[in-house]
N, C-alpha and C positions, 0 to 999 in steps of 0.2 A: 502494500500500496503507498504512495506515495502520500509524504507529508510536508506541506507548503511549511518554509519557513518561518514566512510572514504574511499575516493577509493585505490582499494590496486595499487597502482604506484607507485614503488619502486622507478623507474628513476626519477619520480617527486623529491620523498621526497630528494634523494640524489645529485640532481642540486640545493636546496635551500642553499644558504649562512645562515651560521651558524649565531643565532642574540643571542645577550645576553639576559637572561631575566629574569637569577636567582641573586639573589644579593651573591655574594663570592669577595675570596680576589683577583681577576684578578685586571689589571688594565682596562682590558674595561667593566667589568663587574662596577667597583666602578664610572668609566664616565657613564655609560648606567644610572646607580643608579643615580647620581645627575643629570644629565639631568631631567630626569622621576620627582623627585624631586622637581625640581623647577619649571619645566613645568607645575605642577600640583597647584606649590603655585601660580605661574601667574595666571592661571586659578580665582583661587578662588578670586585673588585681582580685576582683570578684571570682573568676573563676578557676582560678589554679588548686589545686588539690592541695591540701596540707597537708590532711593526715595520710593521704594514700600518695603513692607514685604517681596514679593514675585513676583517670575517672569511674574503673571497673568495670566498661561494655565487654565483649568478648569481639572477635571478630565479625561472627555471623549479625550483633545486633546492629555491628557500627557499618557493616555492607547495608542491611534491612534501610537503618536512617536515612542512608546515603542514596538509596534503590529509589525510596519515593521522594526525591528530593526532585523538581523539571528543573534540570540545570541551566535552559534557557527561555525562559516565558515570552509569553509574547509581550508582555507589560512588564516594565520592571519593577522591582519590588521597593526600590530604593535602596540606601547604604544603610540608614538603620536598622529597618527589616531585615535587610540579608546581613547585618552585623549579627546580630538575633537570631536568624536563622542558621547561619556558615559558623559566627565568630564563637559564638557559646562552644557549641561542641567540639569545635577543633584546637579549643583552652583546654577545657573538661575533660575530654579524652586523649591530650596529649599526655608522651611520659615527660615526669615533670624534671627534667635536668636538674633544677636546682634542691631537689629533696637530696635530705643528705643518704636517704637510704635509697638512691639508685645511684646502682656500683658495678650495672653489668658494660660499660661501653666505654667510647673514648669520648661520651659526653660532656662536655663541660657545664656549669654554672654559668651565665653569662656578663659580662663585666658591663655597669651600667653607662660608663661614656661609649662604651661600644655599640649599646644598641639607640643612645641618643645618635651617635654617630650615622647607623643604621635607618634615622628620619630625613636628615641630611642626605646621604645616598639616593635613597629612593625618593624622595621628595627633588630632587634635583635630575635625577634621571641621567648622568651624565656616562659616555659610553669613551674607554679607552681605546676606540680606533684610531683617533687622529688628534691633536691639537687643540681643534677648533671645535672640536666635540665636547671637552674636557681641560678649559684651560689652566685651571685652577688642582682641578683631579690629576691631570698628567704630570704636573710638576709637584706635588705631593707623593706618588708615586716614587719620581727621578729622586726628591729629596729621601722619602725614608730607606728605597734601597742604596742606595750612597750611606747611608749611615747603617744599614742593616751588613753589608758586606763587610764593613771596614770593622764594627762589631762581633762579626763571626771570624776575622785574622786573615782574611782573604786580601791580595795586594790590590792596589791602585788599579788594576787593569780589569777587576771583577766587574760584574753586572748583574744583574736579575729580572726576574719578571715574577707577579701575581699570578696563581694557578687557585685554579678548585679545590684542590687540595694534593696528599702525597699521591694519590695513584697518576692525577695528571704531571707531575712535577717529577715522577721518575721516568713515565713514559717519555716525558720528553727528552729528559738527559739521556734516555737510552737511545730515544732517535739522533740524536746530538752525538754521539759519541759513533754510534754507525757512521753517523754521514761523514767522519773524518779516514775514512777508508774507501775503499773502492765497494763495488756493486756485492765482492764476495765477501764482504764483510756477515753480511748477511745471511749468506748461505752456508757460511763453514765459519761465521763469528762464534764464541761462546762467551757467556756471561757466568760469572761465578756468585755465588752466594751465597747464605748460609741456608739449614734446614728451617729455620724460626724465621727467615724473611719474608716480609709480605707479600699476598698471591698475587700484586698488581706488577710483579718482578714477571712471573709469569703470563701475565695477561698482557701485560705491553710488549713482550718478544713475539708472542703470539697475532700479536694485531699489529706488529710493525714487517711482521713475515720472514721472523726470522725461524730454524727449522725448528719441531718440536723437541728434538732432544740438545739445544741450543742453550738452554740452565742451567747446568752443573751446580746442583748441591754438595754444599763441602762440611767437613765434617764440626761440630761443635765439642765444647769441655760440658763439664759438669754443671755448669751456667748458664749452659746457650748462647755461648759467645762464639763466633766464628775460627775455628784451630788455623795461625796462621802458619803453621808447620803443613797442615793439609791442603791450606789453598797454594800452597807452591807444588806439593806433590800432584794436585788435580792439573793447575796449570802445566804441568811437564807433562803429564798423562793426554792432556788435548794438542800439544804440539807433536806427542810422538807419532799422535793420530792422524795427523797433517790437518788440523782446525785450527783456527784463528783464534787466538787470545783476543777479547775483544777490550772486556769490562768487568770489572766487579764490584758490586755491588753492597759495601757493607750497611751492617743494621745497627746504628743507635735509638735502642728502646724497642725491643722484637714487640709484640701485638702481646703474648702472652708472658712473657717472664720478665719483661723489660731490659734484655739484656744488648749490654752496649757492646760492639763490639772491638778488638783492640786497634785501635784506629790508626795507633803511628805505626806498628808493625806491618799493614795491610799497604798503609801509603808507601816506606819502605821500599814492599814488593813490588808493588804497582810503578812505583817509581824506576825499580831498575830495570823492567820488563816492558816498559814502554804502555801500560795500558792504562785506560780510564778510570777514573776511582771515584764511583758515584755513592755516597753517602746516604741513605736513607733516613733521618732525622725525622721524618715527619712529626712521632712522639716524642723522644727524648731528645731534640733541639729548643726545647725549652727550657733544659738548665743551662741555654747559652746566659738564661736571662736569672740563673741565680746564682748564689754562692757557689753551685755545686758545677758551674761550669768546667773545672778540672776536669771531671767526668768526662769529658768530651773531648779531651786533650788529642791532637793530631787532626782533628777537622777539618781545622785550618788550610789541609795540605790536601784538598780534596778536589776534584776538576768541578764537582757539581755535587750541590748538596739540597735535599729537601726538606722546608720545613712545614709545619702546621703550626698553624694561630689557635684555629679551633681545639683545641686538642690542652696543651699544658698550660694554656696562656689566656683563655676566658672569653676568647671571641667568638660572636655568630655564625654557623656554616653559611658560608664558604668559605676558609680564609686560610690559604697556603700562599709561598714562595719558592720560587726554583734559583737558586744561584750560582752563577758559575764563574771558576777562575778567572776566566779569560773572556771577556763579553764578544770578543769578536765570532768567537764561536758558535754563538745566534745568529751566523751567519747564513746556514744551511734555509731558516724560517722565513727569509724576506723575500717577498713577491712583490714587487712593483703591483698597483692599484693607481692611477691615475684619480681615482676619485677619492681617493684615501690619503694620499701619499707627497702632496707638492710643500711638505711640510718647509724643508730647506729656502725653497726657492721663494714661498709665497709668505711665510710668517718666521723666519730667519730658523735660530739654534734652538731648534725644539724637539724634546723626543718622540721616538717615533716608534710604540712598544705594538703594535701590530708585529712588527717584523722581529718579535722576541718571544711568540706566546702562538700555541695554535689556534686559540682562540681568537675570532676579529671582535666582536662587539662581547664589553668585556668591563665589569661594573668596579668603583673603586675601590676597593676594600682594604686598598691602605691608607685610605683618611681613617676608618676603624682604631688603625694599630696605631696610628699617631696620637690620635684623641687616645686610646687608652694609655698608652706610655706615656704621655705628657701629664693624663691626669693622675696617673697609681703612681709613677717615679719608680725609681731602682729599687729604694728600698720595699714601697710597696706590695710591690711584683715579686719579688724576694721573698717578703714573706706568704705570701700566699702560697708561692709554690713550695718553698718549704714546708710548709703546714701539712699540705697533700704528703710528702715525699715521709715526715714523721705520722703519721696515721696510717701508713702501709704499716712502718715498722711495726706500731702499736697494736696492730691488725692480726701480724705475722706472729706476736706474741701470744694473744689472746688462744689463735689458732693452736698454738703448742701446747696453750696451757689445758685445753680439753682432750680427754683423750679418744674422744669418737671421732675427732679431725686431725688429718693427716698436713703436714704442711708441705709443698712441695720443694721449697730452697725458700731463701731468704730472700724476699723483695730488692731489687735492682733500681726500680722507680717507685710506681705507685700502683702497681697489681701485683696479687696475692695470689697464688693458688694451691689450692689446698684441698682435699678429698674428705667425703665422708666415709669411714671407714664401720661397715657390718659385718657381725660378727655371720653372716651367714656366705660371706665370701664376696669379690671384688665384682664379678657378673650384679651380684643384688645391691654394691653398690653404687656399680653406675647407675640401673636403673633407680635408686631412688633419688640422688644425687640428680638424676633425669628430672626426675617425678616433683622435689622439693622446689626445682628453680621453677618450674610451670605451675605451681603453689602458689608460693611466694606471690610471683607476679599476676597471677587472675585475683587474687585475693588483696592486690596496692599495699602489701606488707613492705614489698623491697622487692628492687630490681636487680638480680645478677646473670651472670654470664657462668655459661660452663663452655668447657672445651676439652680435647682430648691433649692429655701430657705421659709419655713414656706407655701411648694405647690404653692407657684409663681417663675416665671422665673424672675431672675436675670442676671444682666450684672456681670462680676467678672474680675478684672485684678488681673494679679499677676504679682508683679511687682521686680523681680530679675536682672532688667538691671539699674543699678545705674544712666546711662543715660536717663531714663525713668521720667524727669525730672518734676515740675510743670508747666511750659510752653510748652512741651510737651506733659502732660496730660489734661491740657485746650483744646489745639488743637484738643482733640482724643473726645474730650467729648461734642466739639461745631459741631465736624460730626454728632457727635451722636443724637443732636437734628434737624442739618441738614437734616438727611434721616428720622430720626421719622417722623418728621412733612411734609416731601413729603410723608409719607408711610399712615399717618391718614386718608385720603380719598380714600385710594385706596384699591383694595380686597387683602388682603396679605393673603399668603397662608404659614405658616412655613414650 
């Protein structure tokens, strides 16, 4: 059946009163903007979960709610009604990343200065395609990147680009590494990384056209760090097979253990063998902004670095950056577009960031980073980061004090891995762990993650909220115990 998108009713259209829905210089538009923004803020404040980590609705209830909604009605509801219909459930049924019991993933509570900056970013709607589309925003990115590369210890030749996050940064880095060589680099090129590396490395290699065997996994030590000696052997083995060692991806903060590979040792090896060194510091890169930055010693020797600000640095998603030791290596991304790139001839010496990104249209995420850093300062940001690390140490101690839990290892960053120990054996422990995770979330008590470590299912706490203090963690671990004991004699199916 053909359903028309709208009725051909000119009289109806003419009779409707004009409503200001576009932000512009007019008094009516500005008043409507202020009203809409205030209403949205009120909805966030009034509907955020206080006691629970989410609103409690299951997937089918949420799907039914949305299925009954007319996405594109013939007559619009107006902003106020739409905010009630959509905004209220959007907040009420969101995962509350600011709740101290939300410990599942690399979600962080967001800094208020960054949220204020988001208002400016969205309202001005700048795109960093070209300088004339974003005059101030482009120069903010230039300033922040110049500061950031120096802050990370990179030389004056360094440059960077803001990205959507670690996955995009990793893919861009591998693309640029391969472009330093002939097309044979992707046919026979080998990328070395650890077993604990982020899955985006393999995905990026596949998307870029590397062979299915291109990513070689290097053994790790007991703490989950790449072994430099095993890396050397892997490179030798690849060369003996007639392959082309291209790049090493070291990880500074693995997603499960928070492990930081021995960056200096790996840099020594990549330099001597002529390999590109990329450091995926999407998680652990936050240490650069704290008194613990010495844990990243050697990162300044990398050819490229991936950083995420939406993990340890309390920025709204999405906000990442790729830093290059030598900015000229962005050159393979430079393509001439006459409608975008007349900057030098028309506007003079202004940046052209479309030539250092996989994206064309791109928002001004650097603005919220600048706003946050200036607002909080080094002491303030250091205190927040250090508190999360202290909470992780306290959580590990609390796990160790309970005979029904087993700690995987002492935390390196802000993740804590542990497993429930059932008297009925490891398989039963796995099933109960998965069931407890699901029940804690369904009840809104806590959001915990699970992962597989050494073949067994483990709980994972990701403590990116400074308010996830030892007393909060103790209550969550008590809830784990209560639910696990209730499930011990039930027919649990994960």
